[in-house]
C-alpha positions as CSV (number, residue, x, y, z in Angstrom):
1,M,3.9,-15.3,7.6
2,N,0.3,-14.2,8.5
3,F,-2.0,-11.9,6.5
4,V,-3.9,-9.4,8.6
5,V,-6.3,-6.7,7.5
6,K,-7.5,-4.3,9.9
7,T,-9.1,-0.6,10.7
8,F,-6.9,1.6,12.7
9,D,-9.3,0.7,16.2
10,E,-8.3,-2.6,15.6
11,L,-4.6,-2.2,15.4
12,T,-2.6,-3.3,18.7
13,K,-0.4,-0.6,20.1
14,N,2.8,-2.7,18.8
15,E,1.4,-3.2,15.1
16,L,1.0,0.6,14.9
17,Y,4.3,0.9,16.1
18,E,5.5,-1.2,13.7
19,I,3.5,0.1,11.0
20,L,4.9,3.3,11.7
21,K,8.1,2.0,12.0
22,V,8.4,0.6,8.4
23,R,7.0,3.6,6.7
24,S,9.5,5.7,7.9
25,Q,12.1,3.8,7.3
26,I,11.0,3.1,3.6
27,F,9.7,6.4,2.5
28,I,11.8,8.9,4.9
29,V,14.9,7.1,5.4
30,E,15.3,5.0,2.0
31,L,13.3,7.4,-0.6
32,K,14.5,10.4,1.3
33,M,11.0,11.9,0.9
34,C,10.4,15.4,2.6
35,C,7.1,15.1,4.1
36,Q,4.4,14.7,6.7
37,E,4.6,10.6,6.6
38,I,1.5,10.4,9.7
39,D,-0.9,12.4,7.6
40,G,-4.1,11.6,9.6
41,M,-5.6,9.5,6.9
42,D,-4.9,6.1,8.8
43,F,-8.2,6.4,11.3
44,S,-10.0,5.7,7.7
45,A,-8.2,3.2,6.1
46,L,-8.0,-0.7,6.5
47,H,-4.1,-1.6,7.2
48,F,-3.3,-4.6,5.3
49,F,0.1,-6.7,6.2
50,L,2.0,-9.2,5.9
51,E,3.7,-10.2,9.6
52,E,5.8,-12.7,10.8
53,N,6.7,-13.0,14.6
54,G,5.2,-9.2,15.3
55,E,7.8,-8.3,12.8
56,I,5.7,-5.9,9.7
57,L,7.2,-7.6,6.2
58,A,5.0,-5.8,3.9
59,Y,2.3,-3.2,4.0
60,L,-0.4,-1.2,2.3
61,R,-3.5,1.2,3.4
62,A,-6.4,1.2,1.6
63,F,-9.7,3.4,1.7
64,D,-13.0,2.7,0.4
65,E,-14.5,4.9,-1.8
66,E,-17.8,3.9,-3.7
67,N,-17.1,1.5,-6.1
68,T,-13.4,2.1,-6.0
69,V,-10.7,1.6,-3.6
70,K,-7.6,3.6,-3.3
71,I,-4.3,2.4,-2.2
72,G,-1.1,3.5,-0.8
73,R,1.6,3.6,1.4
74,V,2.7,0.2,-0.2
75,L,6.0,-1.1,0.9
76,S,8.0,-4.6,1.6
77,V,11.0,-4.0,3.9
78,R,12.7,-7.1,1.8
79,H,13.2,-6.0,-1.5
80,N,12.7,-8.4,-4.7
81,K,11.8,-11.4,-2.5
82,G,8.2,-11.5,-3.7
83,I,6.7,-10.8,-0.4
84,G,5.3,-7.4,-2.3
85,T,3.4,-9.5,-5.1
86,D,2.3,-11.6,-2.2
87,L,0.7,-8.9,-0.2
88,M,-0.5,-7.2,-3.5
89,Q,-2.5,-10.2,-4.3
90,K,-3.7,-11.4,-1.1
91,A,-5.0,-7.5,-0.8
92,M,-6.5,-7.4,-4.4
93,L,-8.8,-10.8,-3.4
94,Y,-10.2,-9.2,-0.3
95,I,-10.9,-5.9,-1.9
96,K,-12.9,-7.9,-4.5
97,Q,-14.4,-10.5,-2.1
98,N,-14.9,-8.1,1.0
99,L,-15.3,-5.0,-0.2
100,K,-17.2,-5.2,-3.7
101,A,-15.3,-2.4,-5.4
102,E,-15.2,-2.1,-9.4
103,K,-11.7,-0.7,-9.6
104,I,-8.5,-0.3,-7.2
105,C,-6.3,3.1,-8.4
106,L,-2.8,3.7,-6.8
107,D,-0.5,6.8,-7.5
108,S,2.7,4.5,-8.2
109,Q,6.2,5.7,-8.1
110,K,7.6,5.8,-11.8
111,Q,10.4,3.1,-10.9
112,A,7.2,0.8,-9.1
113,V,4.9,1.0,-12.8
114,R,6.5,-2.4,-13.8
115,F,5.8,-4.1,-10.8
116,Y,2.0,-3.1,-10.6
117,K,1.6,-3.7,-14.5
118,K,2.6,-7.3,-13.7
119,L,-0.3,-7.5,-11.0
120,G,-2.8,-6.3,-13.9
121,F,-2.7,-2.2,-13.2
122,K,-2.6,0.2,-16.2
123,V,-1.2,3.3,-16.5
124,V,-4.0,6.1,-16.5
125,S,-2.0,9.3,-16.3
126,D,0.9,11.4,-17.6
127,E,4.0,11.5,-15.6
128,F,3.7,14.2,-12.4
129,L,5.8,14.5,-9.5
130,E,4.6,14.0,-6.0
131,E,7.3,14.7,-3.4
132,R,9.7,15.4,-6.4
133,I,9.4,11.5,-6.8
134,P,7.7,11.3,-10.6
135,H,4.6,8.6,-10.1
136,F,1.6,7.8,-12.6
137,K,-1.9,6.9,-11.7
138,M,-2.8,3.7,-12.3
139,E,-6.1,1.3,-12.5
140,Y,-6.9,-2.1,-12.0
141,I,-10.5,-3.1,-13.0
142,F,-11.9,-6.0,-11.7
């Protein structure tokens, strides 16, 4: 399994297609979110993913915003196999070493809070709805 970090312009056509495919598979089909998944923000994001033989197994995107990195669109196509944890740990190390961030923030779906807490994130907000799904703001401080 290969850990990859690329800007939008560095992504190949096949990588971009696979990323959009798995994001649609998870967020639109599996979670039944009714939203514009392709939101125009990918151009300014760093794209982190684990791939094997051209297949994206886990993905997230990150935005570097002055001492803080905001991550989102976190997914794993094989649930409960440790792939999401592997991606998050590698991404967090990359962010610490290369982006010099002081913290990482994210909006976690309520059902994923435990996953992020195991990685050291802390809940920093009350529950709120995003796309009709309960979420919490979470932070990880380096």
